[in-house]
C-alpha positions in Angstrom: 5.4 -5.1 -9.1 8.1 -4.0 -11.5 9.9 -0.8 -10.9 10.4 -0.3 -14.6 6.9 -0.8 -16.1 6.8 2.7 -17.4 3.8 3.7 -15.3 4.1 5.4 -12.0 2.5 3.6 -9.1 0.7 6.9 -8.5 -1.5 6.1 -11.5 -2.0 2.4 -11.1 -5.1 2.5 -8.8 -6.8 5.6 -9.9 -9.2 3.9 -12.4 -12.5 3.2 -10.6 -12.5 -0.4 -12.2 -9.5 -1.2 -10.0 -11.5 -1.0 -6.8 -13.2 -4.4 -7.0 -10.1 -6.4 -7.8 -8.1 -4.5 -5.2 -10.6 -5.1 -2.5 -11.6 -8.7 -3.2 -8.7 -10.9 -2.1 -7.8 -8.8 1.0 -11.0 -9.8 2.7 -11.0 -13.5 1.9 -9.1 -15.5 4.6 -8.8 -18.4 2.3 -6.7 -16.4 -0.2 -3.0 -15.5 0.5 -3.7 -11.8 0.9 -6.6 -12.4 3.1 -4.6 -14.6 5.5 -1.8 -12.1 5.5 -4.3 -9.4 6.6 -5.3 -11.6 9.5 -1.7 -11.9 10.5 -1.1 -8.2 10.0 -4.0 -7.4 12.3 -2.5 -9.4 15.1 0.8 -7.5 14.8 -0.9 -4.2 14.5 -3.0 -4.9 17.6 0.1 -5.7 19.6 2.1 -2.7 18.3 -0.8 -0.3 19.0 -1.4 -1.7 22.5 1.9 -0.1 23.5 0.6 3.3 22.3 -2.4 4.0 24.5 -1.9 7.7 24.3 -1.9 7.9 20.5 -4.5 10.5 19.5 -4.0 10.9 15.7 -3.3 8.3 13.1 -2.7 8.6 9.3 -3.0 5.8 6.9 -1.0 6.6 3.8 -2.3 5.2 0.5 -5.3 4.0 2.4 -7.1 2.5 -0.5 -10.6 1.2 0.4 -9.8 1.6 4.2 -8.7 -1.9 5.3 -5.9 -0.6 7.6 -7.6 2.7 8.3 -10.6 1.0 9.7 -8.5 -1.1 12.0 -6.6 2.0 13.1 -9.9 3.9 13.7 -10.9 1.3 16.4 -7.8 2.1 18.4 -6.9 5.8 17.7 -9.5 8.6 18.3 -8.8 10.6 15.1 -7.7 8.9 11.8 -7.0 10.4 8.4 -6.9 8.4 5.2 -4.8 9.7 2.3 -5.0 8.4 -1.3 -4.7 9.6 -4.8 -7.8 7.6 -5.9 -11.1 9.3 -5.4 -12.9 6.0 -6.2 -10.9 4.2 -3.4 -11.7 7.0 -1.0 -15.4 6.8 -1.8 -15.5 3.2 -0.7 -13.4 3.9 2.5 -15.6 6.9 3.4 -18.8 4.9 3.1 -17.3 2.2 5.4 -15.8 4.6 7.9 -17.8 7.8 7.9 -16.2 9.1 11.1 -12.7 9.2 9.5 -11.2 12.2 7.7 -10.0 11.8 4.1 -7.6 13.6 1.9 -7.8 12.9 -1.9 -4.6 13.8 -3.7 -0.9 13.3 -3.9 0.7 14.6 -0.8 4.1 13.8 -2.1 3.6 16.4 -4.8 1.3 18.8 -2.8 2.3 18.4 0.9 0.1 21.3 1.8 -2.9 19.0 1.4 -2.1 17.6 4.9 0.3 19.3 7.2 -0.9 17.9 10.6 1.4 15.6 12.6 0.4 12.1 13.7 1.3 9.8 16.5 1.0 6.7 14.3 1.4 6.5 10.5 0.8 3.3 8.6 1.6 2.4 5.0 0.8 -1.1 3.8 1.4 -2.7 0.4 2.8 0.5 -1.0 6.5 0.9 -0.6 7.6 -2.2 -2.4 5.3 -1.5 -5.4 6.2 2.2 -5.7 9.1 3.2 -8.1 12.2 4.5 -6.2 11.5 8.2 -6.6 7.9 7.9 -5.4 9.1 5.6 -2.6 11.6 8.2 -1.5 9.1 11.0 -1.7 6.5 9.0 0.4 9.0 8.2 3.1 10.1 11.8 3.4 6.5 13.0 3.7 5.7 10.4 6.3 8.8 11.1 8.3 7.9 14.8 8.3 4.4 14.1 9.5 5.5 12.1 12.6 4.8 13.8 15.9 7.7 13.7 18.5 7.9 10.1 19.6 5.5 9.0 16.9 5.9 5.7 15.1 5.8 4.7 11.4 4.4 1.2 10.7 5.2 -0.1 7.2 5.1 -3.5 5.6 7.0 -5.1 2.7 5.2 -8.0 1.1 7.9 -9.9 -0.8 11.2 -10.8 0.9 13.9 -12.4 -1.3 15.1 -14.5 1.6 11.7 -16.2 2.1 10.7 -19.5 0.5 8.5 -17.6 -1.9 11.3 -15.1 -2.7 13.8 -17.9 -3.2 11.4 -19.6 -5.6 10.9 -16.5 -7.6 14.7 -15.8 -7.7 15.2 -19.4 -8.9 12.8 -18.7 -11.7 14.7 -15.5 -12.5 11.6 -13.4 -12.2 13.3 -10.2 -13.1 10.2 -8.1 -13.2 9.4 -8.7 -9.5 10.7 -6.2 -6.9 11.8 -7.7 -3.6 13.4 -6.2 -0.5 15.0 -8.1 2.4 14.7 -6.9 6.0 18.3 -5.5 5.8 17.5 -3.6 2.6 14.3 -2.2 4.0 16.1 -1.1 7.2 18.7 0.7 5.1 16.0 2.3 2.9 14.3 3.8 6.0 17.6 4.9 7.5 18.4 6.9 4.3 15.3 8.8 5.0 16.0 9.6 8.7 14.0 6.7 10.1 15.3 4.2 12.7 13.7 0.8 12.8 12.9 -0.4 16.4 11.3 -3.7 15.7 10.7 -6.2 12.9 7.8 -8.7 12.6 7.8 -11.4 10.0 4.8 -13.4 8.7 3.6 -15.4 5.8 6.3 -18.1 5.9 4.6 -20.9 3.9 4.7 -20.9 0.1 1.4 -20.4 -1.6 -0.2 -20.5 -5.0 -0.7 -17.3 -7.0 -2.5 -14.3 -5.5 -6.3 -14.7 -5.7 -6.5 -18.4 -5.6 -7.9 -20.2 -2.5 -5.3 -22.1 -0.4 -5.5 -25.7 0.5 -6.4 -26.4 4.2 -6.8 -22.7 5.1 -7.6 -23.3 8.8 -4.5 -25.4 9.3 -2.4 -23.0 7.3 -3.6 -20.2 9.5 -2.7 -21.9 12.7 0.8 -22.7 11.4 1.3 -19.1 10.2 0.1 -17.7 13.5 2.6 -19.8 15.4 5.5 -18.9 13.1 4.6 -15.2 13.3 5.3 -15.3 17.0 8.9 -16.5 16.6 11.0 -13.4 16.6 14.3 -14.9 15.5 12.9 -16.1 12.1 11.4 -12.7 11.2 14.0 -12.2 8.5 12.7 -15.2 6.5 9.0 -14.3 6.3 7.6 -13.6 2.9 6.2 -10.4 4.4 7.4 -8.3 7.3 6.4 -5.2 9.3 8.9 -2.5 10.4 8.2 -0.1 13.2 10.3 3.0 13.0 10.8 6.4 14.5 12.2 9.7 13.3 16.0 9.7 13.9 16.4 13.4 14.0 17.6 15.6 16.9 15.3 15.5 19.9 13.5 12.4 18.8 13.4 9.0 20.5 15.4 7.3 17.8 16.0 3.6 17.9 13.4 2.7 20.6 10.9 -0.1 19.9 7.2 0.2 20.1 7.1 -1.3 23.6 9.2 1.5 25.1 
């Protein structure tokens, strides 16, 4: 997760051998990432329930289709975008009714010029180096339809228990962003955050390992995720934002 590894995040998932390792932990509820996905689904479901008229959704950096598939059950037309043909092949097999764009829209925006009522980007912005992060946010902002929402997540908060542990260890190669820093980042790209949802509060062992007492852990995490005032201390958080430009409904939450 370093910003200074010398390799662009654009290239990190292109190798077909990356597909299996990328996909594995996200679907195992006994692993940290798998539990986080269960918590993310609950938040997404609530956010999208306030958008019954959404017709088009885009999942940016869709990977093997985890978020895209969830979006497809709630939005009539979904489009997955990713630079990895191997990732897209898996997503297309799973969700044949979705549309897919293979390529880098931050470099070649003409690959997809349609607007969307909902755009999602999960496990991307924190990993991307700053120039790519900025290019991606600009592209997503420009693709939002009037009144549309951008739903993004950040998966390592320095104010969380896990973030505090990593800071205490002086893990300098780990990129982290707080809620305030993420809000500021989006604001610099013309996006106003309307709501914040925190989750994944309990510390956990390294990614990929199975957690102790996973069912109890899930119940505790689900309860904590419903407490709005502690959102800024979750290891992960979701931001819901809108275009802040003229004529847009800037600053309104997803329930408006």
